N, C-alpha and C positions, 0 to 999 in steps of 0.2 A: 475248667474253662481257662484258656490262655488269656493273658491281659493284652496280647498283641493288638487286637482290633481297637483298643481304647487307650493305649499308652502314649500315642501322639494324635491329637485331634486336629482336623483341618476344617475350617469353615470360612465362609466369605461374609464380609460386611461391606456391601457395595463392591468396589473394585480392590478391596484389601483382602489378602489371604491372611487368616489368623491361625497360627500354629500354636497349639497348647501342649506342653509336656504334661502328661497326665498319669503320673504314678504318685499321687499325693501322700499315700501312706508311707512311701519311701523317700519323701522330699524330692520326688522326680529324679531319683538316682538312675543313671543310664545303665541298661543291660542290653544284651544282644538283640532280643526281639524289638526293643524300643529303638535301637540304633538302625535296624533294618527298616522299620516303619518310618523313621525320620527321613531316611533317604528316599523312600517311596513317596512321601509327602512332598519333598522338594522336587522330585521328578514330575509329580503331578502338577505342581505350580509351573514348572518350566514348560510343560506341554500346552499351557493355556496362553492365549493372547489378550485376555481381558483382566488380568491381574496387574495392578500398577504399583503396589507396594506390599511389603510383608511385615507382619507383626508377630513376634515370638514372645511367648509368655509361659509361665508355669502355673499349674493348678495347686490349690491348697496353701500351705503356710510358707512356701519358698519357691524360688525360681528353679534351682537345680543344685543339689548337693554334690554333684560330680558323678563319678562312676560308682556302680553298686559294688563296693569293696567286698562285701560278704560273699559275692559270687566269684571273685577272683581266685579264691583258694577252695572252691567248692568241689574240686576234683580234677585230676589230670594236670596238665601243664598250665600254670597261670598265664603264660604267654599266649596260649591258644584262646583262653577265655577273654583276655584283654583284646586280642586281635579281632575277635568276633564283634566286639563293640567298636573298636577304633576304625576298622577298615570301612564299614558303611558310613560312619560319621565323617571320616576324612573325604570320602567321595562326595557326600552331601555338601560339605563346606566348599569344595572346589566348584561344584555346580552352583551353589548359592553365590559365590564370588563372581561367577561368570554371567549371572543373570543381570539384565539391565535394571530390574526393579530394586530400589533401595529397601533396606530392612531396618526395623526398629525393634530393640529388645526392651521388654518391660520387666523390671527386676524388683523383686521383693524377697524378704526373708533371706535364706541362704543362697549365696551366689559363689559356689566353691568348686575347685578342681575343674572337671570338664564343663561344669556349668559356667564357671568364670570364663573359660576359653570360648564357649559358645557365645557368651555375651560380647566378648571382644570381637568376634567375627562379624557381628552386625554393624551396619553403618552408623546407627544412632542407638543411644541407650537412655532410657528414663528410669530412674530408681526411686523407690519409696524411701522416705527418710530413715526408716529403721532397717533397710537392707544391710546385710553384712557380707563382706567380700573376703575371699581367701583363695590364693592359688593352690595351696594345700598339698600339692604333689610331694614336695620334699618331706612332708610330715609322715608319709607312708613309704619313704625311700624310693620314690618314683620320679620320673622326668615328665615335663609337660607334653600334652598331646592336643589334638583338635586346634592346631595352629596358635595355641596360647603363647608359645615362645616367639612366634612370628609376629603377632600383633602387639604384644606387650611392649617390646622395646621401641617399636615405631610410635607408640602412643605416649610413653612416659620417658623415653631415653634409656640408654644402656645401664647406667649406674643404678637408677631407681628400679629398673626391671630386675636387676640382680637381687636387690633387697627384697622385692615382693616375692620373687620366685624361690630364692634360696632360704629365706627366713620363714616364709609361709605365714607371717603374722596376719591376723584378721584386721580389717579396717572398715570404717563406716561409709555411708553414702556421701557425707560431706567431704571426706578425704578423697573418695573416688571422683567427686566433681572437681576438686582442686587439682588432681592429677590428670584430668582430662579423660578419665576412663568412662565417664558418663557425661551426657550433655545437659541433663536437667535432673533435679531432685524435687519430688512432689510429696506433699503430706500423705501419710498412710491413708489408703483407701481411695486416693486420687491418681495414683501413678498409671493405672491402666487407662483411665479416661484421657490423661494427658498424652500417653504413648499412642493411643488410637487417634487422637486429634492430630498428632504429628504425622502418623502414617497416612491419614486422610489428606493432609496438606501435600505430602509427597505424592500421593496418588492422583493429585490434580495437576502434577507437573509434567515436564517434557521427559518422559521415561527413557527414550533413547539417548538423549543428551546426558541424563543422569548416569546411565550406564557407562558411557564413554568417559565422563568426568571422573567417575570412581576408578576406572582403570588407569587413567592418566595419573591420578594422585597416588595410586598404589605403586606405579612403576617409577615414580619420581626419584625414589631412594636408590635405584640401581641404574638408571639411565645417566649418560653424560649429557651435557647441555645440547650438543648438536643432535644427538639421538632423540632427546625429549622434544626438542623443537619440531623434529620431523613427525614424531608421534602426535603432537598437538595439531600440526598442519593436516595430517591424515584424518584425525578425529573430527576436526572442524569441517573438512571437506565432506566427510560422510554425513555429518549432522545437517549440513545445508540441503541435503537431499530429502530430508524428512518433512512430513506434513506439519509437524509441530514447529519446525523452523519457519516455514512460510506463515503459519498462524501467528507466531511470536513477532515476526517483523511487521506483519499487517496490523496487529494490535498496537504495536509501538507507534506506527505511523498514524494510526487512527485514534490514538490516545484513549484506548479502552483496555480493560483487562483481557489477557489472552485466555483462550479456552483450549487447552491442550488435550489431545486424544491419545497420547502415548505412542504415536506412529510417526 
């Protein structure tokens, strides 16, 4: 029996979509069927209008140890084996980035290689205090994928990104927090609870405004000032047409908490 139906789980907790990487016997190492299913799960989330935030976690002893290296050389051209993993995951990450819903990664155990890159692709990250991080690619003579090289330098700066990527040395959750790679560190056994609480808080927010704000922040590094001001003007104009904007203004004037619906 194939592990495909179970290698990425999708469930709902209220208005939160919970994605679980589920190959615990392989530390959730990414293979081609898992990559394809991950893309299908993201597409399923994108097709719904009742999901307000996304939580990504790993089953078993670690978040994700990266690509399933043992399958890279299992036969044929390694480039073909790797492309079968990389292409659906790259498509999934483009779609994830384009969604208005914010995403939270819950990290424990091994966060390495492609798992490290997946964590960086999420908007927020909560790590267990014993989580161990490594970009790892250089250790097998490879280059980053899954947007790892895209996000890393934006988060830590170019010089530190080169150190992390080229040396491939592992580091702990406390250092990840100091570098800005994670938002919070929780005691072991409490990271998932804290990550879910953060996702639920985001799930109660103005989803459309969140999505536009995420895109503005992402484009800030490549826009000039005039271009970015125009992008802000357009995003603000679009946001004022949402039901959540009207609710937010009304709540402010009435001095009460806003009740956003994500529309």
